[in-house]
N, C-alpha and C positions, 0 to 999 in steps of 0.2 A: 593770705598776704604773700605775694610773690616779690622777691627782691631782685635788684639788678645784679649782674655777675659780680662776685666778690673777688675772685682771682682773674685778672685780665692779662697777665703775663707770666710766663714760666720763670722769669727772673725775680718774681715777687716771693722770694724765699731768702733764707740765711745763706751767707757765703759759704759757711762750713759744709753745707750740703754738697756743693760742687767740689770743694777740697777733698772731702772724704770719698765722694763718688769717683773722683779721678784715680785715687789709689786703688779702689775696688776694680775699676775698669782695667787698670794695668796689671793687677796682681791677683785678684780674687773673684773672677767672673763666675766661678763655680758655686759660689755661696748663694743660698736662698734664705730669705728671712720672713719672719712673722712679727708684725707690730700690733700692739693692742692699745686702745684708748682707755683712759681712766680719768674720771672727774673726782678730784680730791676734795672739792668743796661739798659741804653737807647741805641737805635739803634742796638740792637742785633737781628740778623736774623738766625734762624735755618732752614737749607735746608731740602728738602724732604729726601735726602740721610742721613743726620744726624738723622732725626726721625726714618728712617729704621734701622740705626745702633743702636740707643738707644733701640729700640724694640728688636733687636737681642741680645743685651747685657743683657736685662732683661730676655729674654728667657734662656740665659745661667745661669744667677744668680739663676733662679728657678730650676735648676738641682742640685744645691749644697746642701750638707748635712754636718752637723758637723761630723768630724772624731773622733775616740776614743781618739786620742792624744789631740785634741782641747777641747773635753769635760773634759778630765782630767785636762787640764790647767785651765779651768773655775772653776772646783771644787777646785783647789788649791788657788783661791782667797778667802781670809778669810771670807768675808761676803756673798759670793754666796753659796746658799744652795743646798744640794744634790737633793732634790725633783725637784727643778727648772732645774737643769742640766739634770735630767732624762727626764723632759718634752722636753728640747731642743734636746735630743736624737731622739725624735719622730717628732719634729717640722721641717717644711720646708717652704720656701717662696712659696706662692700660686700665680701663674701667673694671675689667673682670678681677683685678687684684684687690679691689676694695669692697667690703661687705658692711653695710650699716643696718642695725636693727635697734629696736626699742622694747624694753620690758613693759609689762602692765603697770609698773610703778613709775614709769617715766625715766628709767635708767637707760642711757645711751650706750650702745656697743658699736665699736668700729674695729674691724680687723683688716689689716693689709697683709697680703700673702703673695709673695712672688720672688723673682730673682732679686738679690739684695741691691744690685746697682740700680734697679728700678723702684723696688718697694720703698727704699729709704727716702726717695724724693717726695713721697706723699705727705710725710709728717707735718711739715710747716704749712703746706697748703690746706690740709685738713683742719689743723688747729685754727688757722685764720678763718676758715669757713664756719666751723662750729661756734667760735666765739662771736662772730658778727651776726650769725643767724640768731643766736641766743639773745644777745642784747637788743637787737632790733625788734625781735618778736616778743620779748618779755617786758620791755619798758618803753616809755616815750623817748625815742631816740634824740629828739631835739633838746629835751631836758638834760639828758646825759651829755650831749655835745656842749651845751651851754656851761654846765658845771666843769667839764674838761677844759674849756677855753679859759674860764676864770682861773683855774689852777695852773694852767700853762702860763698865763700872764704873770702870775705870782712867781713861778719858777724862773722865768726869763728875767724878771726884775732882780731876783736874788742872785742869779748868775752874773748879772752886770753890775751890781752895787757892792760887790766884794764879800757878800755873805758866804758865797761858795767860790773856792779858788782852784778846784781840781779840774782835770780834763777827763772826758768820758766819751764812750761811743754809745749810740742808741741801739739797743738790742730788743726791740719791741714787737717783732713780727708775730710771734706765736700767740700772744694774748692781747692783741690790740683791740681797741673798741671797734674800729672799722678800717678798711683800706684808705678811705679818704681822710680819716683823722690821723692815721700814722703819717700820711703824706704831709699834712699841715704841721705836725709835731717836728718831723725831721727838717722840713724847710725852715721853720722858725728858729729851732735850736741852732741850725747851721749858720743862718744868715743874720740872726739878731743877737747872737752871742759869739764869743771866741772860745767857748769851752767844749763844744761838740766836735770831736776829731773825725767823726765818720759814722757809718751805720752798718749793721749786719745785713740790712735789706739791699740786695743787689739791684733791684729795680729802682729804688730811690737813690742809691749811690750813682747809678747811671744817669737818672733824670736830673740830679742836681750837681753832678760832677764832684761827688764826695768820695772819700776813700772807703771801699767796701772792707769790712773788718770781720775776721773770724778765722779759726784754725780747725779744730775738730771737737766732736761731742763725745759723750760717754758711749754711744752706740758703736763708735769706731773701735774702741778697746774691747767692748763686749763681743764684737763679732769674732774676735780671735778665740773666744771660748768655744766656738762651734767648729774649730779646725782640729781634727783628730790628733795630729802629731804635736800639737802645742800644749804643754802642761798648763793647767789652769793658773797656777801662781806665777807664770812667766808671760802672761799675755801682754802686760805693759811693755816688756822688753821687745817682743816681736812687733807690737804696734808701733812703738817709737822707731825701731829699726827700719821698718817699711816706710814710715813717714819721712825719715831722713833720706832714705834711698830715693824717694820720689821727689823731694823738694830741696835736698842738699842744704838745709838750714835756711832756706829762703822764705819759709812759712812756718815759723817755729815757736809757737807758744803751747807748751804741753799742759794737758788737763790731768790733774794729779789724783783725783779721788774716785775713779771708777771702781777699783777694788782696794780702796784705802790708800791714803797718802803714805803711810808707813811702808807699805809694800812698794809703792811707786818709787820711793827714794832708794830702795835697794837696787833698782835698775837704772836710776838716774845717776849714772857713773860719770867719771871725768869726761868721757867722750860725749855723752848726752848733754851734760852741763854746758860743754863748749858748743855743741851743735844747736842747742835751743836758745832762743833769745830771752825766754822767760817762761813763767808758769801761770796757770789760771786756777783760782779758788772758786768752788761751787757748793761747798757744804761744810757744816760744823763751824767752830769758832774761828773767825778770820784772823784774829790777832795771834792765837796759838799757831795757826797755819803759817802766817807770815814769819813769825820768829823761827819756826822749824825750817822754812825754806832759806832764810838768811844764814842760819847756822850751817845748813847743808852746803851752801855756796862757799862759805868761809872754810869749811873742812877740806875743800879742794883748792884753797888758795885763790879763789875767785872773788873779786870785789863785787859785793851785792849791788853797788851803784851802777854796774854795767848790765844788770839784769832787770827784767820787768816782772812785777807782781801785778797780775790782772785779777780784780775782784768782780764777781758776777752773780753772787747769791742773794736774790731777793733784796736788792739795794734800793734805798731812797737817797736823796741828796744829803740828808743829815748823817746817815751811816757812812756814806762815801767820804764826806768831809772829815769825819772823825778818823777814819782809816788813813786818809791822805795825811792829815796832820801827824799821825803816829809814825808813819813809815817814810814820809817824803825825804827826810834827810839821810836815809840809810839805803834806799833803793829807788829804782824807777817805779812809779805807781800809776796805774790807770784803772778804769772801771768800764764794765758793760752793764748798762742800766736799761731794763726792759719795760715791765708793766707799769712802773711808776711814771714812765714817760708816755707810753702809748695807750694806757687804759686807767687813768686816774680820774675817776668821776665821783658823783654823789652816791653811786652804788659800788658794792664790793666786787672786785674783779674775780673771775672764775680761776680756780687753780686746776687747769686741765693739762694732761700730758699724753703723748703717744710714745710708747717705749718698745724697743726691740726685745722680744721675749724668747724667740727660737731662731737658731741658725742651723740649716741643714737638718732640721728635726730635733736638734738638741736644745735643751733649755739654756738660756744665758741670763745673766743678772748683773745689776749694779749694786755693789755693797755700800759704797759711799762712806764718808766719814761721819755722817749723821744717820743712825739706824732707821729713822723714820722715812728716809728717802729711798730705802731699799725697795725694789719692785721686782717680783719674780712670781710666775704662775705655778712654779714647782718648788714647794717648801723644802722637799728633801734635797733637791739640787742646791738651793740657796744655802742650806746647812752644810752640804759637802763643799761648796765653794768657800764658805767662811772658814771651815776647818783646814782646807788646803792653804789658804792665805796665812792663817795662824801658824800652821806647821812650818811653813817656809820662814816666816818672820822669827819664830823661836829657834829654829835650827841654825839660821845664819847670823844671829845676833852675836 
């Protein structure tokens, strides 16, 4: 079974990939990275035919280049700089950086290894490819599509009849059912409701004249763990400092939980509080996190109503509405909702990730506020990082 090309544009990725890559391009071109794929779902088997199709799709991906029209669109985004766009004119995905293999038990292995400014761009493309290959080759796609349409109809009705009153952005690239289905979802949510404020998918934002939304991901903070002169427990500080230096507050929602929110808050000082428009939640109890952030803003005399709390951890509309009702009178609230929008079918969505694991040969890790989300191939390093974080927290309390 041969599929049509899954990725047809290098814009078909999350905005934060360009945001992070621009900082790397300007400040850290000496970094090399290794990314590893992991399927967190149980009892998932990738067949040999699937592995062959995934390889064929990656081959096609690596033939793509940015078009003049796409480059001009990126240039039109206020905080994307012209020299970086000119770099993208020359850039291409390099096939040699990606290795795909499959075990006898059907476990899929993908490793991306190359200069960080290039290797990091593969993550979303590869997840899009793996997800679509798996669902098209494991199930009757039309049955999945029909169930997704029925659920989307119900969502749109509820967004329009007052059941849901919050605003959100579609964050569904990485685990979408298919390219064509995410296109349908974004178009319908944007034009049949007044609740969708934009999408993380740059290609669809361009296609439908929507706001592309995103700041940075955990990998951005993780990469600073691979820089020799930066102490591990201070990577948030250096990451936020470089981000502000690059964007001058123009692209400023900070992600708090890469090496725990408690440590993040130690570096989220008055200058950072003023420089960043808000913060993003991605693990552990969202209510406890929100209370902690509001208290932190108030400790600096900042009105929390002037700051944004953006929630993005495994949300559906009911969870988002409950959070909105709880926080709406105390702060700005918004949501990034992914799989629930782009892959809600009669079958369970895959929980697949591709995570940065090494920078310049050194292990890096995400600790997260939820222990189950930690991912590191070097347990000794993960323990050392955890102890470094705990030492600083206890020393400076």
